[in-house]
VEXMITI-480856 format. One record per residue (C-alpha): x, y, z; residue in three letters; residue number from 0. Coordinates in nm, 2 decimals. Layout:
      x      y      z nugu vogu
      X      Y      Z  Ala  NUM
...
***
This chain:
      x      y      z nugu vogu
  -1.79   1.23   0.16  Met    0
  -1.97   0.99   0.40  Met    1
  -1.90   0.62   0.36  Tyr    2
  -2.11   0.33   0.49  His    3
  -2.05  -0.03   0.56  Asn    4
  -2.18  -0.12   0.21  Phe    5
  -1.89   0.06   0.04  Met    6
  -1.67  -0.17  -0.17  Lys    7
  -1.31  -0.06  -0.10  Leu    8
  -1.00  -0.19  -0.27  Leu    9
  -0.71  -0.14  -0.04  Leu   10
  -0.36  -0.15  -0.17  His   11
  -0.15  -0.34   0.08  Ala   12
   0.22  -0.29   0.11  Cys   13
   0.29  -0.53   0.40  Cys   14
   0.12  -0.72   0.68  Ala   15
   0.24  -0.48   0.96  Pro   16
   0.08  -0.18   0.79  Cys   17
  -0.24  -0.38   0.72  Leu   18
  -0.25  -0.49   1.08  Thr   19
  -0.24  -0.12   1.18  Gly   20
  -0.49  -0.01   0.91  Phe   21
  -0.77  -0.27   0.97  Ile   22
  -0.89  -0.13   1.31  Pro   23
  -0.95   0.21   1.16  Gly   24
  -1.16   0.06   0.88  Leu   25
  -1.34  -0.16   1.14  Asn   26
  -1.44   0.16   1.33  Asp   27
  -1.61   0.27   1.00  Glu   28
  -1.75  -0.08   0.95  Lys   29
  -1.56  -0.13   0.62  Ile   30
  -1.42  -0.47   0.52  Arg   31
  -1.19  -0.41   0.22  Pro   32
  -1.06  -0.64  -0.04  Asp   33
  -0.68  -0.62  -0.06  Leu   34
  -0.46  -0.56  -0.36  Phe   35
  -0.10  -0.66  -0.37  Trp   36
   0.11  -0.47  -0.63  Tyr   37
   0.45  -0.36  -0.51  Asn   38
   0.71  -0.35  -0.78  Pro   39
   0.92  -0.12  -0.56  Asn   40
   1.01  -0.39  -0.31  Ile   41
   1.36  -0.53  -0.35  His   42
   1.55  -0.77  -0.34  Pro   43
   1.33  -1.06  -0.45  Val   44
   1.37  -1.23  -0.12  Thr   45
   1.23  -0.92   0.06  Glu   46
   0.94  -0.91  -0.20  Tyr   47
   0.86  -1.27  -0.13  Asn   48
   0.88  -1.24   0.25  Ser   49
   0.64  -0.95   0.25  Arg   50
   0.40  -1.11   0.01  Lys   51
   0.38  -1.44   0.20  Glu   52
   0.33  -1.25   0.53  Ser   53
   0.05  -1.05   0.37  Leu   54
  -0.11  -1.37   0.24  Ile   55
  -0.11  -1.51   0.59  Ala   56
  -0.25  -1.19   0.74  Cys   57
  -0.53  -1.17   0.48  Ala   58
  -0.63  -1.53   0.55  Tyr   59
  -0.63  -1.47   0.92  Glu   60
  -0.84  -1.15   0.88  Glu   61
  -1.07  -1.33   0.63  Lys   62
  -1.01  -1.07   0.36  Leu   63
  -1.01  -1.13  -0.01  Glu   64
  -0.66  -1.07  -0.16  Leu   65
  -0.61  -0.98  -0.53  Leu   66
  -0.26  -0.99  -0.65  Thr   67
  -0.07  -0.84  -0.94  Glu   68
   0.22  -1.06  -0.85  Asp   69
   0.51  -0.89  -1.04  Phe   70
   0.86  -0.86  -0.92  Tyr   71
   0.93  -0.53  -1.09  Gly   72
   1.29  -0.43  -1.03  Leu   73
   1.35  -0.32  -1.39  Arg   74
   1.01  -0.15  -1.43  Glu   75
   1.05   0.04  -1.10  Phe   76
   1.40   0.15  -1.18  Leu   77
   1.31   0.25  -1.53  Glu   78
   1.01   0.46  -1.40  Glu   79
   1.22   0.62  -1.13  Ala   80
   1.49   0.70  -1.37  Tyr   81
   1.27   0.83  -1.65  Asn   82
   1.06   1.05  -1.42  Lys   83
   1.34   1.21  -1.24  Asn   84
   1.65   1.38  -1.34  Glu   85
   1.79   1.35  -0.99  Cys   86
   1.69   1.01  -0.88  Trp   87
   1.70   0.82  -0.64  Pro   88
   1.63   1.12  -0.42  Glu   89
   1.29   1.18  -0.59  Lys   90
   1.18   0.82  -0.62  Arg   91
   0.89   0.83  -0.37  Cys   92
   0.64   1.02  -0.60  Pro   93
   0.71   0.77  -0.88  Val   94
   0.66   0.48  -0.64  Cys   95
   0.34   0.61  -0.49  Tyr   96
   0.20   0.68  -0.84  Arg   97
   0.29   0.34  -0.98  Met   98
   0.11   0.16  -0.70  Arg   99
  -0.19   0.40  -0.67  Leu  100
  -0.25   0.40  -1.05  Glu  101
  -0.26   0.02  -1.06  Lys  102
  -0.49   0.01  -0.76  Thr  103
  -0.73   0.27  -0.90  Ala  104
  -0.74   0.08  -1.23  Ala  105
  -0.81  -0.25  -1.06  Ala  106
  -1.07  -0.08  -0.84  Ala  107
  -1.25   0.07  -1.14  Arg  108
  -1.24  -0.26  -1.33  Asn  109
  -1.36  -0.45  -1.03  Gly  110
  -1.65  -0.22  -0.98  Glu  111
  -1.53  -0.09  -0.64  Tyr  112
  -1.66   0.23  -0.49  Asp  113
  -1.32   0.36  -0.38  Ala  114
  -0.95   0.27  -0.34  Phe  115
  -0.69   0.34  -0.07  Ser  116
  -0.36   0.23   0.05  Thr  117
  -0.21   0.10   0.38  Thr  118
   0.07   0.34   0.33  Leu  119
  -0.16   0.59   0.51  Leu  120
  -0.09   0.42   0.85  Val  121
   0.28   0.49   0.83  Ser  122
   0.44   0.80   0.99  Pro  123
   0.73   0.73   0.76  His  124
   0.54   0.81   0.45  Gln  125
   0.46   1.15   0.29  Asn  126
   0.08   1.17   0.35  His  127
   0.03   1.50   0.17  Asp  128
   0.19   1.35  -0.14  Leu  129
   0.00   1.02  -0.11  Ile  130
  -0.32   1.21  -0.08  Lys  131
  -0.24   1.44  -0.38  Lys  132
  -0.14   1.14  -0.60  Ile  133
  -0.44   0.94  -0.48  Gly  134
  -0.68   1.23  -0.57  Asp  135
  -0.51   1.26  -0.91  Glu  136
  -0.55   0.89  -0.97  Cys  137
  -0.92   0.92  -0.86  Ala  138
  -0.98   1.19  -1.12  Ala  139
  -0.79   1.00  -1.39  Asp  140
  -0.97   0.67  -1.33  Phe  141
  -1.31   0.80  -1.22  Gly  142
  -1.32   0.64  -0.88  Ile  143
  -1.30   0.78  -0.53  Asp  144
  -0.98   0.78  -0.33  Phe  145
  -1.05   0.70   0.04  Phe  146
  -0.82   0.90   0.25  Tyr  147
  -0.78   0.87   0.63  Arg  148
  -0.49   0.96   0.85  Asp  149
  -0.44   0.63   1.04  Phe  150
  -0.09   0.71   1.17  Arg  151
  -0.20   0.70   1.53  Leu  152
  -0.27   0.32   1.47  Leu  153
   0.09   0.26   1.35  Phe  154
   0.26   0.16   1.67  Arg  155
  -0.02  -0.07   1.79  Glu  156
  -0.03  -0.23   1.44  Gly  157
   0.34  -0.30   1.46  Gln  158
   0.31  -0.45   1.81  Arg  159
   0.02  -0.68   1.70  Lys  160
   0.21  -0.79   1.39  Ala  161
   0.52  -0.87   1.60  Arg  162
   0.31  -1.06   1.85  Asn  163
   0.16  -1.26   1.56  Lys  164
   0.50  -1.35   1.42  Gly  165
   0.45  -1.15   1.10  Arg  166
   0.75  -1.06   0.89  Tyr  167
   0.88  -0.72   1.00  Met  168
   1.07  -0.54   0.73  Gln  169
   1.36  -0.31   0.82  Lys  170
   1.31  -0.05   0.54  Tyr  171
   1.04   0.10   0.31  Cys  172
   1.10  -0.14   0.02  Gly  173
   1.31  -0.01  -0.26  Cys  174
   1.68  -0.07  -0.30  Ile  175
   1.74   0.30  -0.22  Phe  176
   1.56   0.28   0.11  Ser  177
   1.75  -0.04   0.19  Glu  178
   2.08   0.14   0.12  Glu  179
   1.97   0.44   0.34  Glu  180
   1.86   0.20   0.62  Arg  181
   2.18  -0.01   0.63  Phe  182
***
């Protein structure tokens, strides 16, 4: 599918460093997205707030519209992860991806966007095949296109730029299980 600069894209944003890496790829395609913050997976609440505030500053600097579903969702995330997996936390990522992409797809459809995507696609630490599969499923369920691009080659440069701009740089993916694994 060919996209043009008039495409209305709602971009799920997980954090400022990933957004910083993702934006140049969209700029190459002449796309200026609106951003969507919905990340009930991020824990603890101090981490959630640090990432959100850094993203707000980044969106302001980039002159991007930021829509928020500002919900610290510890209980909802854990309930979803537990209910969808007999063997959690090892299988938490599909649940996490689906929660965020479903909410983004619904917001994109309701906001009359042409497509939705996620900054998770810039990270070499994420499962791209799974994100694409779930994104395509959400696209079918919500009747809106999922915009997939492999922007992993932009990751390191995005991290460098974010660091140089003094953005908050997280040390783990976001959920309490990834925090435990990291530390």
